[in-house]
C-alpha positions as CSV (number, residue, x, y, z in Angstrom):
1,S,11.6,-2.7,-12.2
2,N,11.2,-6.1,-13.7
3,F,7.9,-6.4,-12.0
4,D,4.5,-4.7,-12.6
5,G,3.4,-4.3,-9.0
6,I,3.0,-5.8,-5.6
7,E,0.5,-8.5,-4.5
8,L,-0.7,-9.0,-0.9
9,T,-2.9,-11.6,0.6
10,L,-4.7,-10.1,3.6
11,F,-7.5,-10.7,6.2
12,F,-9.5,-7.9,8.0
13,E,-11.6,-8.0,11.1
14,G,-13.1,-4.9,12.6
15,P,-16.3,-3.0,13.4
16,D,-17.2,-2.1,9.8
17,N,-18.1,-4.6,7.1
18,K,-15.6,-3.0,4.7
19,Q,-12.5,-1.0,5.3
20,D,-10.1,1.0,3.2
21,F,-6.3,0.5,3.7
22,N,-3.3,2.0,2.0
23,V,0.1,0.7,1.0
24,H,2.7,3.4,1.5
25,L,6.1,3.1,-0.3
26,K,9.1,5.1,0.9
27,T,11.9,5.9,-1.5
28,D,14.9,8.2,-1.3
29,A,12.7,11.0,-2.6
30,C,10.6,10.7,0.6
31,T,12.6,13.1,2.7
32,R,9.8,14.3,4.9
33,Q,8.1,12.2,7.7
34,F,4.7,11.9,6.0
35,S,5.8,11.8,2.4
36,S,5.2,8.5,0.5
37,Y,3.7,6.9,-2.6
38,R,0.3,5.6,-1.8
39,A,-2.3,3.2,-3.2
40,T,-5.6,2.4,-1.7
41,F,-7.5,-0.9,-1.6
42,S,-10.6,-2.2,0.2
43,L,-11.2,-5.4,2.2
44,K,-14.4,-7.0,3.3
45,K,-14.7,-8.2,6.9
46,S,-13.9,-11.8,7.9
47,S,-12.4,-13.0,4.6
48,W,-9.0,-13.4,3.0
49,R,-8.4,-11.5,-0.2
50,T,-5.5,-11.2,-2.6
51,V,-4.9,-7.6,-3.8
52,R,-2.7,-6.6,-6.7
53,L,-1.5,-3.0,-6.9
54,R,0.3,-1.9,-10.1
55,W,3.1,0.5,-9.7
56,D,1.2,3.2,-11.7
57,K,-1.5,3.2,-9.1
58,F,0.9,4.7,-6.5
59,I,0.5,8.4,-6.2
60,G,3.1,10.7,-4.5
61,F,1.8,12.3,-1.3
62,G,3.5,15.1,0.6
63,A,6.4,17.4,0.1
64,C,9.1,16.4,-2.4
65,V,7.2,13.5,-4.0
66,E,4.0,14.9,-5.4
67,L,5.8,15.7,-8.7
68,T,8.5,13.1,-8.5
69,P,8.0,9.9,-10.4
70,L,8.2,6.7,-8.3
71,D,11.7,5.3,-8.6
72,L,11.7,1.7,-7.4
73,S,15.4,1.4,-7.5
74,T,15.5,3.4,-4.3
75,L,12.6,1.7,-2.6
76,R,13.5,1.3,1.1
77,R,10.2,0.8,3.1
78,L,6.7,-0.5,2.6
79,G,3.8,0.0,5.1
80,I,0.2,-1.2,5.2
81,V,-2.0,1.3,7.1
82,A,-5.6,2.1,7.9
83,I,-5.9,5.9,7.7
84,G,-8.6,8.5,8.2
85,K,-10.2,7.6,11.5
86,E,-9.5,6.1,14.8
87,M,-10.3,2.3,14.8
88,D,-9.5,-1.0,16.4
89,V,-8.9,-3.6,13.7
90,T,-7.1,-6.8,13.1
91,L,-5.2,-7.0,9.8
92,G,-3.6,-10.3,8.9
93,L,-0.9,-10.6,6.1
94,S,-0.4,-14.1,4.7
95,S,1.9,-13.1,1.8
96,I,3.5,-10.2,0.1
97,R,5.3,-10.5,-3.3
98,F,6.0,-8.7,-6.5
99,F,4.1,-9.8,-9.6
100,R,4.5,-9.6,-13.4
101,D,1.7,-9.5,-16.0
102,D,2.8,-12.2,-18.3
């Protein structure tokens, strides 16, 4: 990739003052429903935040990808998820873009 990672500007509102979220990337290597490359970030309640996730922070999770390096040339889907417990939250996304460390 010509880029070093992905940058998101987000807003979170929910019952907790801080919440963890994941970005899940799906590539052609993700042949199973729950397999993906995942990176975690935290947001504080009631404020906008810009998050940068470098490609090397994404870890393979699930069958077929745990030992397979992330191949961005086959990237086909990106998801932003709250995971680990049942919750009712609002997640706003203002922008999503690729970034370079220049």
